[in-house]
C-alpha positions as CSV (number, residue, x, y, z in Angstrom):
1,M,-22.6,61.3,-11.2
2,L,-23.1,64.7,-10.6
3,V,-23.4,66.9,-13.6
4,E,-22.9,70.4,-12.4
5,G,-24.3,72.5,-15.5
6,P,-24.4,72.1,-19.3
7,R,-22.0,69.6,-20.3
8,R,-20.2,69.5,-17.2
9,H,-19.9,66.2,-15.1
10,R,-18.1,64.5,-13.2
11,L,-18.2,61.0,-11.0
12,I,-17.7,61.5,-7.6
13,E,-17.9,59.8,-4.2
14,T,-20.3,60.8,-1.3
15,P,-20.9,59.0,2.0
16,T,-24.3,56.2,2.1
17,P,-27.4,58.7,2.7
18,V,-29.1,58.2,5.6
19,P,-33.1,57.5,5.2
20,G,-35.1,60.0,7.3
21,P,-38.2,58.8,9.6
22,E,-39.9,58.3,6.5
23,E,-37.9,57.3,3.6
24,A,-36.6,54.2,2.2
25,L,-32.8,53.9,1.3
26,V,-32.4,51.7,-2.3
27,R,-29.1,50.9,-3.5
28,V,-29.7,50.8,-7.4
29,H,-29.2,48.5,-9.7
30,A,-29.9,50.4,-13.4
31,A,-30.8,53.6,-14.1
32,G,-32.2,54.3,-17.9
33,L,-31.3,57.4,-19.6
34,C,-34.0,59.3,-21.8
35,G,-34.5,62.6,-24.1
36,S,-34.8,64.1,-20.6
37,D,-31.9,63.8,-19.1
38,R,-29.6,64.4,-22.5
39,E,-31.8,67.9,-22.6
40,L,-30.3,67.6,-18.7
41,Y,-26.9,67.1,-19.8
42,E,-27.2,70.2,-22.9
43,G,-29.1,72.5,-20.7
44,T,-31.5,72.4,-22.8
45,R,-34.3,71.5,-20.1
46,A,-37.0,73.8,-19.8
47,E,-36.1,76.9,-16.7
48,G,-37.9,75.7,-14.1
49,Y,-37.7,71.8,-14.5
50,V,-33.8,71.2,-13.5
51,R,-31.3,72.8,-11.1
52,Y,-27.9,71.9,-11.1
53,P,-25.8,70.6,-9.4
54,I,-27.4,67.3,-9.7
55,V,-27.2,63.8,-9.9
56,P,-29.7,62.7,-12.5
57,G,-31.5,59.5,-12.5
58,H,-35.4,58.7,-12.9
59,E,-35.8,55.8,-14.1
60,W,-34.6,53.4,-12.4
61,S,-34.8,50.1,-10.6
62,G,-33.1,48.1,-6.8
63,T,-33.7,46.7,-3.7
64,V,-34.3,48.3,-0.7
65,E,-31.6,48.7,2.0
66,A,-32.9,50.0,4.8
67,V,-36.1,52.2,6.3
68,G,-36.6,54.9,8.2
69,R,-39.0,54.7,11.8
70,D,-41.5,54.8,10.7
71,V,-41.3,53.0,7.7
72,E,-42.5,48.9,7.2
73,R,-39.6,46.7,7.9
74,S,-40.8,44.4,5.8
75,L,-39.8,46.5,2.8
76,V,-35.9,45.6,3.8
77,G,-34.3,43.1,0.9
78,R,-37.5,44.1,-1.5
79,R,-36.7,44.5,-5.1
80,T,-38.5,47.8,-5.7
81,V,-38.7,50.8,-8.4
82,G,-40.5,54.1,-7.5
83,E,-42.5,57.2,-8.6
84,G,-40.2,60.6,-9.3
85,F,-42.9,63.4,-8.6
86,R,-42.5,64.0,-4.9
87,N,-46.7,64.9,-4.7
88,C,-47.4,67.1,-1.5
89,R,-50.3,64.7,-0.4
90,S,-52.7,67.2,0.8
91,C,-53.8,69.7,-2.1
92,A,-57.0,69.4,-4.2
93,R,-55.3,67.6,-6.9
94,C,-53.2,65.1,-5.0
95,R,-56.3,64.3,-2.7
96,A,-58.5,63.3,-5.9
97,G,-55.6,61.1,-7.2
98,E,-54.1,63.5,-9.8
99,T,-50.6,62.9,-7.9
100,S,-48.5,64.3,-11.4
101,L,-50.9,67.3,-11.7
102,C,-49.4,68.3,-7.5
103,S,-49.9,71.9,-7.1
104,A,-47.5,72.7,-4.3
105,G,-44.7,73.0,-6.8
106,Y,-42.4,71.1,-9.4
107,A,-40.0,68.3,-7.5
108,E,-38.7,65.1,-9.5
109,T,-36.2,63.1,-8.4
110,G,-33.2,63.1,-10.7
111,F,-33.8,66.4,-11.8
112,T,-34.4,68.6,-8.9
113,L,-33.8,66.3,-6.1
114,P,-30.7,63.3,-6.4
115,G,-31.4,60.9,-8.9
116,A,-30.5,57.2,-9.2
117,F,-27.2,58.0,-11.4
118,A,-25.3,57.0,-7.7
119,D,-25.1,53.3,-5.8
120,H,-27.9,54.8,-3.4
121,L,-31.0,56.6,-3.7
122,V,-33.1,58.0,-1.1
123,L,-36.9,58.6,-1.1
124,P,-39.2,58.7,0.9
125,A,-41.2,54.9,1.4
126,R,-45.1,55.9,0.2
127,L,-43.5,56.3,-3.7
128,L,-42.2,53.3,-3.9
129,H,-44.0,50.3,-5.6
130,P,-41.9,46.7,-4.8
131,L,-41.8,43.9,-7.4
132,P,-42.0,40.5,-7.6
133,E,-38.9,38.6,-6.1
134,D,-38.4,36.9,-9.8
135,A,-38.8,40.7,-11.6
136,D,-36.0,41.2,-14.0
137,P,-34.0,44.4,-12.6
138,D,-33.0,45.9,-16.0
139,A,-36.2,45.7,-17.4
140,A,-38.3,46.8,-13.6
141,A,-35.4,49.8,-14.8
142,L,-38.4,51.0,-18.0
143,L,-41.3,51.3,-15.5
144,E,-40.7,54.7,-15.0
145,P,-41.7,55.2,-19.1
146,A,-43.8,52.9,-18.8
147,A,-46.2,54.3,-16.3
148,V,-46.1,57.4,-18.6
149,A,-47.6,55.0,-20.9
150,A,-49.5,53.7,-19.0
151,A,-51.5,57.1,-17.6
152,A,-51.6,58.1,-21.8
153,V,-53.7,54.6,-21.8
154,L,-54.9,55.1,-18.6
155,T,-56.4,58.2,-20.2
156,A,-57.3,56.5,-23.5
157,A,-59.6,54.2,-22.4
158,P,-59.3,52.5,-25.2
159,R,-62.0,49.7,-25.9
160,A,-61.8,46.5,-27.5
161,G,-62.4,46.6,-31.6
162,E,-61.5,50.2,-31.8
163,R,-59.1,51.2,-34.4
164,I,-55.9,52.6,-32.6
165,A,-53.0,54.2,-33.7
166,V,-49.6,54.9,-32.2
167,V,-47.0,57.9,-33.6
168,G,-43.2,57.3,-32.2
169,A,-42.1,54.5,-31.6
170,G,-39.9,54.9,-29.4
171,T,-39.7,53.8,-26.0
172,L,-43.4,55.6,-24.7
173,G,-44.3,54.3,-27.9
174,L,-43.0,50.7,-27.8
175,L,-44.4,50.9,-24.1
176,A,-48.0,51.9,-25.5
177,L,-47.9,49.3,-27.8
178,H,-47.5,46.1,-24.9
179,L,-50.8,48.2,-23.8
180,L,-52.6,48.4,-26.1
181,A,-52.4,45.0,-27.7
182,A,-53.5,44.1,-24.6
183,G,-57.1,45.3,-25.1
184,D,-57.2,43.3,-28.2
185,P,-58.1,46.1,-31.1
186,A,-58.8,45.8,-34.2
187,E,-56.3,47.9,-36.2
188,L,-53.0,49.0,-34.1
189,M,-50.9,51.0,-36.3
190,A,-47.4,52.7,-35.9
191,V,-46.0,55.6,-37.7
192,D,-42.5,56.4,-37.6
193,P,-40.2,57.0,-40.4
194,R,-37.6,54.7,-39.4
195,P,-37.1,51.7,-40.5
196,R,-35.5,49.7,-37.2
197,A,-38.6,51.1,-35.2
198,G,-40.7,50.0,-37.5
199,E,-39.5,46.4,-36.6
200,R,-39.0,46.8,-32.6
201,A,-43.5,48.1,-32.9
202,R,-44.3,45.3,-34.6
203,K,-42.6,42.8,-32.0
204,A,-44.4,45.5,-29.9
205,G,-47.5,43.7,-31.1
206,A,-48.3,47.0,-34.1
207,H,-50.2,44.8,-36.7
208,H,-49.0,47.6,-39.2
209,I,-46.3,50.6,-39.6
210,R,-47.0,53.7,-41.6
211,R,-44.3,56.4,-42.1
212,P,-45.7,59.9,-41.6
213,A,-47.4,61.7,-44.3
214,P,-45.1,64.7,-45.2
215,D,-48.1,67.0,-45.2
216,P,-51.5,65.6,-43.6
217,G,-53.1,68.0,-45.0
218,G,-56.5,67.5,-43.5
219,H,-58.6,65.3,-42.2
220,D,-57.8,62.1,-42.8
221,P,-61.0,60.2,-43.5
222,G,-59.6,56.7,-42.4
223,G,-58.8,58.0,-39.4
224,Y,-58.9,56.1,-36.1
225,D,-60.8,56.1,-32.8
226,L,-57.6,56.8,-30.8
227,V,-54.0,58.0,-31.7
228,V,-52.2,58.2,-28.8
229,E,-48.8,60.4,-29.9
230,T,-45.3,59.6,-28.3
231,A,-43.0,60.9,-30.5
232,G,-42.7,64.7,-29.6
233,A,-41.5,65.7,-33.1
234,P,-42.4,68.9,-33.8
235,G,-44.9,68.6,-35.9
236,S,-46.7,65.2,-34.6
237,A,-49.1,66.7,-31.7
238,D,-50.5,68.3,-35.4
239,A,-50.2,64.8,-37.2
240,A,-51.9,62.7,-34.3
241,C,-54.7,65.1,-34.5
242,R,-55.5,64.6,-37.9
243,L,-55.0,60.6,-37.9
244,A,-57.9,60.6,-35.6
245,R,-61.7,60.3,-36.8
246,R,-64.2,62.8,-35.9
247,G,-65.3,62.6,-32.4
248,G,-61.9,60.2,-32.0
249,R,-59.5,60.9,-28.7
250,V,-56.2,62.0,-28.8
251,V,-53.7,62.0,-25.7
252,L,-50.4,64.1,-26.1
253,T,-47.5,62.0,-24.4
254,G,-44.1,63.9,-26.1
255,I,-42.6,67.0,-25.4
256,P,-41.8,69.0,-28.5
257,A,-39.1,71.2,-28.3
258,P,-39.6,75.1,-28.6
259,G,-40.9,76.6,-31.8
260,A,-43.1,73.1,-32.5
261,R,-46.3,73.2,-35.3
262,G,-49.6,73.7,-33.5
263,V,-52.4,72.0,-33.6
264,D,-55.3,73.9,-35.5
265,P,-57.8,75.0,-33.4
266,V,-60.6,74.8,-36.6
267,L,-59.9,71.0,-36.3
268,L,-60.4,71.2,-32.9
269,A,-64.0,72.0,-33.4
270,T,-64.8,70.5,-36.4
271,A,-64.2,67.1,-35.6
272,Q,-65.0,67.6,-32.2
273,L,-61.8,65.9,-31.0
274,T,-61.2,65.3,-27.6
275,V,-57.5,66.1,-26.9
276,S,-56.0,65.1,-23.4
277,G,-52.2,65.9,-22.1
278,I,-50.1,63.5,-20.2
279,F,-47.0,64.5,-18.2
280,G,-46.3,62.2,-15.9
281,A,-47.5,59.9,-14.6
282,P,-50.2,59.8,-11.6
283,S,-50.0,56.6,-8.5
284,A,-52.7,55.0,-10.0
285,A,-50.6,54.5,-13.6
286,W,-47.2,53.2,-11.8
287,R,-49.8,50.6,-10.2
288,H,-50.9,49.9,-13.8
289,A,-47.7,49.6,-15.2
290,V,-45.9,47.8,-12.1
291,R,-49.1,45.2,-12.3
292,A,-48.7,44.9,-16.2
293,F,-44.9,43.9,-15.8
294,A,-45.9,41.1,-13.2
295,E,-48.1,39.4,-15.3
296,G,-46.6,40.0,-18.4
297,A,-48.0,41.8,-20.6
298,L,-45.6,44.8,-20.7
299,R,-42.4,43.7,-21.8
300,P,-39.3,46.7,-21.0
301,G,-36.7,44.2,-21.2
302,E,-37.3,43.9,-25.0
303,L,-36.0,47.9,-25.4
304,I,-32.6,47.9,-24.1
305,T,-29.6,47.6,-26.1
306,H,-27.0,48.9,-23.8
307,R,-25.7,48.8,-20.5
308,L,-22.9,50.8,-19.8
309,P,-21.5,51.3,-16.4
310,L,-21.6,55.0,-14.5
311,T,-17.8,55.2,-16.1
312,A,-19.3,55.5,-19.4
313,F,-22.3,58.3,-18.9
314,A,-20.6,60.7,-21.6
315,E,-20.9,57.9,-23.7
316,A,-24.4,57.3,-22.4
317,V,-25.8,60.1,-23.6
318,E,-24.6,60.7,-27.3
319,L,-26.4,57.1,-27.5
320,V,-29.6,59.0,-26.6
321,G,-31.3,60.7,-29.4
322,G,-27.7,60.5,-31.9
323,G,-29.4,58.9,-34.5
324,D,-27.6,55.8,-34.0
325,P,-30.4,52.8,-35.7
326,D,-29.2,50.2,-33.2
327,A,-29.4,52.2,-30.3
328,G,-32.6,51.1,-28.2
329,K,-32.7,52.2,-24.1
330,V,-29.3,52.6,-22.5
331,L,-28.8,51.9,-19.2
332,L,-26.5,52.7,-16.9
333,V,-25.3,50.5,-13.9
334,P,-23.3,51.5,-10.8
């Protein structure tokens, strides 16, 4: 599926790509859509973070079909997922293991490089994360957002017995709840205004659900040790900081649209909050997510509500962020 520009797409036929010396050819099983794909299609993704024309698809699972001459041949036939960020491996940030902060410039599968809304995908073999033979390939297609959730959890460093809140019960929030619930928190709360999302949050491990306060109006006296923000709503970063206790930790993963309300710097200083941001996932977070998936602590298959063919791309885009309370995670299948 080629997106030629905002709201212009068509299904095309191309030869099966040939992997280069250090690359792998993956036959795509399924690919998920998220709000970033909708932004790409509508033309609202920030400049520099998309390159038209583009084959989208950054959340995917598949099977290795061929490898280049410098790649271990035992990968052929393995079910796999793969990192999207094309890090350089040589800059200071990459050498420190912070591959999502690569200073070589932004390049990502499905946004600036051909993605998985296709029969096949070629990428550097070093970015692959092979899966167990019995892995559910539909569920595995959600391991990209799961890796982002894992990056948030690893950054947050939750401790058993803490009070934890997750703001937003979309895909990222639900996957974060899976991972956080495994750490034995004293309290795990989800914040979301949508009743159906609240039901899904309970299934994902939330002890209770709370609707966002219309106007927090100050610091929450019953604050949380850790707050993970995943909503990307105009005021959710500020709301997350107001949920944290004095000296608490906040991790921001949602990417709001321009014009979002900022965080009160007086609150940050006087409450002595530690605030971290997450964009993408380094290799360590991918490893964490894949392991949690293999061990059953992460159950992304529970989030899938629609499985559509590539020919239904426009319908799939409308389902993502379209307000349908029954729409969860949408997969496209070649």
